[in-house]
Backbone as numpy.savetxt, mean C-alpha at the origin, in Angstrom:
# Nx Ny Nz CAx CAy CAz Cx Cy Cz
39.59 26.97 40.08 40.12 25.99 39.14 39.33 24.70 39.23
39.03 24.23 40.44 38.27 22.99 40.62 36.88 23.17 40.04
36.30 24.36 40.29 34.95 24.62 39.78 34.94 24.59 38.25
35.96 25.20 37.65 36.06 25.23 36.19 36.27 23.82 35.64
37.06 23.00 36.28 37.30 21.63 35.86 36.01 20.80 35.97
35.26 20.99 37.04 34.00 20.27 37.22 33.01 20.62 36.11
32.95 21.90 35.77 32.05 22.33 34.68 32.49 21.71 33.36
33.79 21.72 33.10 34.33 21.12 31.87 33.99 19.64 31.78
34.19 18.90 32.88 33.89 17.47 32.90 32.39 17.25 32.67
31.55 18.05 33.33 30.10 17.92 33.16 29.71 18.18 31.71
30.26 19.21 31.11 29.96 19.50 29.70 30.45 18.39 28.78
31.62 17.89 29.05 32.18 16.82 28.22 31.32 15.56 28.29
30.79 15.27 29.49 29.96 14.07 29.64 28.58 14.22 29.01
28.05 15.42 28.99 26.70 15.63 28.45 26.71 16.03 26.99
27.85 16.34 26.43 27.93 16.79 25.04 27.28 15.84 24.05
27.47 14.50 24.19 26.81 13.62 23.22 25.30 13.78 23.19
24.68 14.15 24.30 23.23 14.31 24.33 22.78 15.52 23.52
23.70 16.48 23.31 23.33 17.69 22.60 23.75 17.68 21.14
24.36 16.61 20.70 24.78 16.51 19.31 23.57 16.49 18.40
23.69 17.15 17.28 22.60 17.12 16.30 22.65 15.78 15.56
21.48 15.20 15.30 21.48 13.95 14.54 21.93 14.22 13.11
22.41 13.19 12.47 22.80 13.30 11.07 21.56 13.58 10.23
21.71 14.31 9.14 20.57 14.49 8.24 20.08 13.12 7.75
18.82 13.04 7.40 18.23 11.78 6.97 19.04 11.13 5.86
19.45 11.90 4.86 20.20 11.32 3.74 21.53 10.74 4.20
22.11 11.26 5.27 23.39 10.75 5.76 23.20 9.48 6.60
21.96 9.22 7.04 21.70 8.05 7.85 21.44 6.80 7.01
21.17 6.98 5.74 20.89 5.86 4.86 22.10 4.96 4.76
21.89 3.67 4.99 23.00 2.72 4.99 23.47 2.38 3.58
22.54 2.22 2.65 22.94 1.92 1.29 22.06 2.73 0.34
22.55 3.03 -0.83 21.77 3.85 -1.76 20.51 3.11 -2.23
19.47 3.88 -2.45 18.22 3.32 -2.95 18.42 2.85 -4.39
17.72 1.78 -4.72 17.72 1.29 -6.10 16.31 1.42 -6.63
16.18 1.41 -7.93 14.85 1.45 -8.52 14.02 0.28 -8.03
14.60 -0.90 -8.01 13.89 -2.10 -7.55 13.42 -1.91 -6.10
14.29 -1.40 -5.26 13.96 -1.19 -3.85 12.83 -0.19 -3.66
12.88 0.89 -4.42 11.83 1.92 -4.32 10.49 1.36 -4.79
10.49 0.66 -5.91 9.25 0.09 -6.44 8.66 -0.95 -5.48
9.51 -1.78 -4.91 9.03 -2.77 -3.93 8.47 -2.09 -2.70
9.14 -1.05 -2.23 8.65 -0.32 -1.05 7.28 0.29 -1.34
7.10 0.85 -2.54 5.80 1.42 -2.90 4.71 0.36 -2.92
4.98 -0.75 -3.57 3.98 -1.82 -3.65 3.65 -2.36 -2.26
4.67 -2.58 -1.45 4.44 -3.13 -0.12 3.71 -2.15 0.79
3.91 -0.86 0.57 3.21 0.12 1.41 1.71 0.10 1.17
1.29 -0.37 0.00 -0.15 -0.49 -0.26 -0.65 -1.92 -0.07
0.22 -2.81 0.36 -0.16 -4.21 0.53 -0.07 -4.65 1.98
1.13 -4.65 2.55 1.30 -5.22 3.89 2.09 -4.35 4.86
2.80 -3.33 4.38 3.65 -2.53 5.27 2.87 -1.38 5.89
2.81 -1.39 7.20 2.14 -0.31 7.92 3.12 0.84 8.08
2.97 1.83 7.23 3.89 2.96 7.25 3.10 4.26 7.33
2.99 4.96 6.23 2.35 6.26 6.22 0.83 6.17 6.19
0.32 5.05 5.70 -1.13 4.86 5.63 -1.42 3.37 5.77
-2.70 3.06 5.91 -3.14 1.69 6.12 -2.99 0.90 4.83
-2.34 -0.26 4.88 -2.21 -1.09 3.68 -3.49 -1.89 3.43
-3.59 -2.46 2.25 -4.80 -3.19 1.83 -5.15 -4.34 2.76
-4.16 -5.10 3.20 -4.49 -6.27 4.02 -5.19 -5.88 5.31
-4.90 -4.72 5.85 -5.59 -4.26 7.06 -6.91 -3.59 6.69
-6.93 -2.87 5.58 -8.14 -2.14 5.16 -9.33 -3.07 4.95
-9.09 -4.29 4.47 -10.19 -5.21 4.16 -10.40 -6.28 5.24
-9.55 -6.28 6.23 -9.57 -7.33 7.25 -10.82 -7.27 8.14
-11.36 -8.46 8.38 -12.42 -8.59 9.38 -13.82 -8.24 8.94
-14.04 -8.00 7.68 -15.39 -7.67 7.21 -16.18 -8.92 6.84
-17.45 -8.89 7.13 -18.35 -9.95 6.67 -18.76 -9.63 5.23
-19.29 -10.60 4.51 -19.78 -10.29 3.16 -20.85 -9.19 3.16
-21.67 -9.15 4.19 -22.71 -8.12 4.28 -22.07 -6.74 4.46
-21.07 -6.66 5.32 -20.39 -5.38 5.51 -19.65 -4.98 4.24
-19.04 -5.93 3.56 -18.31 -5.64 2.32 -19.26 -5.14 1.23
-20.53 -5.48 1.31 -21.53 -5.10 0.30 -22.21 -3.77 0.61
-22.05 -3.27 1.83 -22.76 -2.07 2.27 -22.40 -0.87 1.42
-23.46 -0.11 1.04 -23.28 1.14 0.29 -23.99 2.25 1.03
-23.48 3.45 0.92 -24.01 4.58 1.69 -25.28 5.21 1.11
-25.72 4.74 -0.04 -26.93 5.31 -0.65 -26.69 6.62 -1.38
-25.44 7.04 -1.49 -25.09 8.29 -2.16 -24.37 8.05 -3.48
-24.38 6.80 -3.93 -23.72 6.47 -5.19 -22.28 6.03 -5.06
-21.77 5.96 -3.84 -20.39 5.51 -3.64 -20.32 3.99 -3.67
-19.14 3.48 -3.98 -18.94 2.03 -4.05 -18.84 1.42 -2.67
-19.11 0.12 -2.61 -18.92 -0.64 -1.38 -17.45 -1.05 -1.27
-17.07 -1.51 -0.09 -15.71 -2.04 0.10 -15.48 -3.21 -0.85
-16.47 -4.06 -0.99 -16.35 -5.21 -1.89 -16.12 -4.79 -3.33
-16.86 -3.78 -3.78 -16.68 -3.29 -5.15 -15.28 -2.69 -5.35
-14.83 -1.92 -4.38 -13.50 -1.32 -4.47 -12.41 -2.39 -4.48
-12.58 -3.40 -3.67 -11.61 -4.49 -3.60 -11.60 -5.28 -4.90
-12.78 -5.57 -5.42 -12.88 -6.28 -6.70 -12.19 -5.48 -7.81
-12.42 -4.18 -7.81 -11.80 -3.28 -8.80 -10.26 -3.35 -8.70
-9.74 -3.34 -7.48 -8.28 -3.45 -7.30 -7.76 -4.79 -7.80
-8.48 -5.86 -7.50 -8.06 -7.18 -7.99 -8.03 -7.15 -9.52
-9.10 -6.65 -10.12 -9.19 -6.63 -11.57 -8.00 -5.90 -12.20
-7.76 -4.66 -11.79 -6.72 -3.85 -12.44 -5.31 -4.31 -12.08
-5.10 -4.77 -10.85 -3.78 -5.29 -10.51 -3.48 -6.55 -11.33
-4.48 -7.41 -11.49 -4.29 -8.63 -12.28 -4.03 -8.29 -13.74
-4.79 -7.37 -14.29 -4.61 -6.98 -15.69 -3.22 -6.37 -15.91
-2.80 -5.51 -15.00 -1.47 -4.92 -15.12 -0.38 -5.98 -14.99
-0.57 -6.95 -14.11 0.39 -8.04 -13.97 0.49 -8.85 -15.26
-0.67 -9.16 -15.86 -0.66 -9.88 -17.14 0.13 -9.10 -18.18
-0.08 -7.81 -18.23 0.62 -6.96 -19.19 2.13 -6.95 -18.90
2.52 -6.82 -17.65 3.94 -6.84 -17.29 4.60 -8.16 -17.68
3.87 -9.24 -17.54 4.41 -10.57 -17.87 4.37 -10.85 -19.37
3.74 -9.98 -20.13 3.62 -10.20 -21.57 2.58 -11.24 -21.91
1.64 -11.47 -21.02 0.58 -12.47 -21.24 -0.57 -11.85 -22.02
-1.37 -12.71 -22.60 -2.59 -12.27 -23.29 -3.54 -11.70 -22.23
-4.03 -10.50 -22.49 -4.92 -9.85 -21.54 -6.32 -10.43 -21.61
-6.96 -10.51 -20.44 -8.36 -10.92 -20.39 -9.20 -9.92 -21.18
-10.33 -10.40 -21.68 -11.26 -9.53 -22.41 -11.68 -8.36 -21.51
-11.80 -7.18 -22.11 -12.27 -6.01 -21.38 -13.17 -5.21 -22.31
-14.39 -4.97 -21.88 -15.35 -4.27 -22.72 -15.03 -2.78 -22.87
-14.18 -2.27 -21.98 -13.89 -0.84 -21.98 -14.74 -0.08 -20.98
-15.68 -0.78 -20.35 -16.57 -0.16 -19.37 -15.98 -0.39 -17.96
-15.36 0.63 -17.41 -14.72 0.51 -16.11 -15.73 0.21 -15.00
-17.00 0.57 -15.18 -18.01 0.26 -14.17 -18.08 -1.23 -13.88
-17.83 -2.04 -14.89 -17.85 -3.50 -14.71 -16.78 -3.97 -13.72
-15.69 -3.22 -13.63 -14.62 -3.62 -12.73 -14.99 -3.37 -11.27
-16.08 -2.70 -11.04 -16.65 -2.52 -9.71 -17.89 -3.39 -9.54
-18.76 -3.34 -10.55 -20.10 -3.91 -10.43 -20.17 -5.43 -10.48
-19.10 -6.09 -10.89 -19.13 -7.55 -10.95 -18.79 -8.21 -9.62
-18.70 -7.42 -8.56 -18.44 -7.98 -7.23 -19.64 -8.79 -6.76
-19.37 -9.98 -6.24 -20.40 -10.87 -5.69 -20.10 -11.09 -4.21
-20.98 -10.64 -3.32 -20.73 -10.79 -1.88 -20.48 -12.24 -1.44
-21.04 -13.20 -2.18 -20.81 -14.61 -1.83 -19.34 -14.98 -1.98
-18.60 -14.19 -2.76 -17.19 -14.47 -3.01 -16.25 -13.50 -2.28
-16.75 -12.85 -1.22 -15.96 -11.85 -0.52 -14.61 -12.39 -0.05
-14.62 -13.50 0.65 -13.36 -14.05 1.17 -12.40 -14.40 0.04
-12.93 -14.91 -1.06 -12.09 -15.23 -2.22 -11.54 -13.95 -2.85
-12.33 -12.89 -2.87 -11.87 -11.61 -3.42 -10.71 -11.07 -2.58
-10.82 -11.16 -1.26 -9.74 -10.72 -0.36 -8.49 -11.56 -0.61
-8.66 -12.87 -0.76 -7.53 -13.76 -1.02 -6.86 -13.40 -2.35
-7.68 -13.13 -3.37 -7.14 -12.77 -4.68 -6.38 -11.44 -4.64
-6.87 -10.50 -3.86 -6.16 -9.23 -3.74 -4.77 -9.46 -3.16
-4.69 -10.23 -2.09 -3.40 -10.53 -1.48 -2.50 -11.26 -2.48
-3.07 -12.22 -3.19 -2.29 -13.02 -4.15 -1.73 -12.16 -5.28
-2.55 -11.33 -5.89 -2.08 -10.54 -7.02 -1.06 -9.50 -6.57
-1.23 -8.97 -5.37 -0.25 -8.00 -4.88 1.08 -8.69 -4.57
1.02 -9.91 -4.03 2.25 -10.69 -3.83 2.93 -10.97 -5.17
2.14 -11.30 -6.19 2.71 -11.59 -7.51 3.35 -10.36 -8.14
2.74 -9.20 -7.95 3.36 -7.97 -8.46 4.71 -7.73 -7.78
4.76 -7.95 -6.47 6.02 -7.79 -5.75 7.06 -8.78 -6.25
6.65 -10.02 -6.46 7.60 -11.03 -6.99 8.10 -10.64 -8.38
7.21 -10.08 -9.20 7.62 -9.66 -10.54 8.72 -8.61 -10.42
8.53 -7.63 -9.54 9.55 -6.59 -9.36 10.85 -7.18 -8.83
10.75 -8.13 -7.92 11.95 -8.77 -7.35 12.77 -9.50 -8.41
12.11 -10.05 -9.42 12.80 -10.92 -10.37 12.98 -10.34 -11.77
12.38 -9.21 -12.06 12.49 -8.63 -13.40 13.92 -8.20 -13.69
14.33 -8.32 -14.95 15.66 -7.84 -15.30 15.64 -6.30 -15.27
16.82 -5.73 -15.17 16.96 -4.28 -14.97 16.30 -3.46 -16.09
16.44 -3.92 -17.32 15.87 -3.18 -18.45 14.35 -3.18 -18.38
13.76 -4.34 -18.18 12.29 -4.44 -18.09 11.78 -3.66 -16.88
12.50 -3.72 -15.79 12.10 -2.98 -14.60 12.08 -1.48 -14.87
13.13 -0.98 -15.51 13.19 0.44 -15.83 12.07 0.84 -16.80
11.81 -0.01 -17.78 10.73 0.28 -18.75 9.36 0.28 -18.07
9.21 -0.48 -17.01 7.91 -0.66 -16.35 7.74 0.18 -15.11
8.76 0.94 -14.74 8.72 1.69 -13.48 7.53 2.63 -13.39
7.25 3.31 -14.46 6.14 4.27 -14.44 4.80 3.57 -14.21
4.60 2.44 -14.86 3.36 1.66 -14.67 3.26 1.21 -13.22
4.37 0.75 -12.66 4.37 0.26 -11.28 4.07 1.36 -10.27
4.58 2.57 -10.53 4.25 3.67 -9.61 2.78 4.04 -9.73
2.22 3.94 -10.93 0.79 4.20 -11.09 -0.05 3.13 -10.39
0.40 1.90 -10.44 -0.30 0.82 -9.72 -0.34 1.14 -8.23
0.79 1.53 -7.68 0.85 1.86 -6.25 -0.05 3.05 -5.91
-0.03 4.06 -6.74 -0.87 5.24 -6.51 -2.35 4.88 -6.60
-2.71 4.08 -7.58 -4.08 3.63 -7.76 -4.53 2.82 -6.55
-3.67 1.92 -6.09 -3.98 1.13 -4.90 -4.21 2.03 -3.69
-3.31 2.99 -3.47 -3.42 3.88 -2.31 -4.72 4.68 -2.36
-5.06 5.16 -3.53 -6.29 5.94 -3.70 -7.52 5.13 -3.26
-7.63 3.92 -3.77 -8.81 3.11 -3.46 -8.78 2.55 -2.04
-7.61 2.33 -1.49 -7.52 1.91 -0.08 -8.06 3.03 0.80
-7.74 4.26 0.44 -8.30 5.41 1.17 -9.82 5.42 1.10
-10.36 5.10 -0.06 -11.82 5.02 -0.19 -12.39 3.91 0.68
-11.70 2.77 0.72 -12.16 1.65 1.54 -12.24 2.07 3.01
-11.23 2.77 3.49 -11.25 3.23 4.88 -12.40 4.21 5.09
-12.60 5.10 4.13 -13.68 6.07 4.24 -15.04 5.37 4.32
-15.27 4.40 3.45 -16.54 3.66 3.47 -16.71 2.95 4.81
-15.66 2.33 5.28 -15.74 1.63 6.56 -16.02 2.60 7.71
-15.46 3.78 7.67 -15.74 4.78 8.70 -17.22 5.21 8.63
-17.69 5.44 7.43 -19.10 5.81 7.25 -20.03 4.70 7.75
-19.64 3.49 7.50 -20.43 2.33 7.89 -20.36 2.07 9.39
-19.28 2.48 10.01 -19.07 2.21 11.43 -18.33 0.90 11.67
-17.71 0.34 10.65 -17.00 -0.93 10.79 -15.49 -0.75 10.90
-15.01 0.50 10.96 -13.58 0.75 11.05 -13.16 0.93 12.50
-12.14 0.19 12.90 -11.57 0.33 14.24 -10.37 1.27 14.12
-10.43 2.47 14.72 -9.34 3.43 14.58 -8.00 2.93 15.10
-8.00 1.89 15.89 -6.73 1.32 16.35 -5.97 0.68 15.19
-6.64 0.51 14.04 -6.00 -0.06 12.86 -5.20 0.97 12.08
-5.20 2.23 12.53 -4.31 3.17 11.90 -4.87 4.50 11.49
-6.15 4.67 11.37 -6.71 5.95 10.96 -7.77 6.34 11.96
-7.68 7.53 12.46 -8.63 8.00 13.48 -9.82 8.66 12.86
């Protein structure tokens, strides 16, 4: 009887350690909102270190010379990719705000090729600024406009993630990527 009681007490004390965790959906404290999802997507490509390296880390610490480096195989430099992101994020922001869009010739190559290494630090600053402004737009947009623009915003996030991946790839090829920043 004592042996059986000791086993029961031992099992009762250790039972919490063997409990299965709640399913992920049951652990969520509050339901997701469209605004919350869109902000999370934008921030994951800007400043939030989650599933992949965000833009602020991807471009951090490069000199203008490193930002201009090309592999000789026709691929873009980090500077060109960053300039391209600034261009399209800014244009999309203008469109979301209902502003007059800047002139565009229709030649997407210009959105890469107009990068000037002398302006590298300013290009990095502009990328951070326009991404902050996109996040602010989502934070303050009315529900109807947010719903109408959700598809565009998810495309912005996907486009950003795609080119951030290219930036990391170029930096790895160049030898300027520190794997401690998130990608081995």
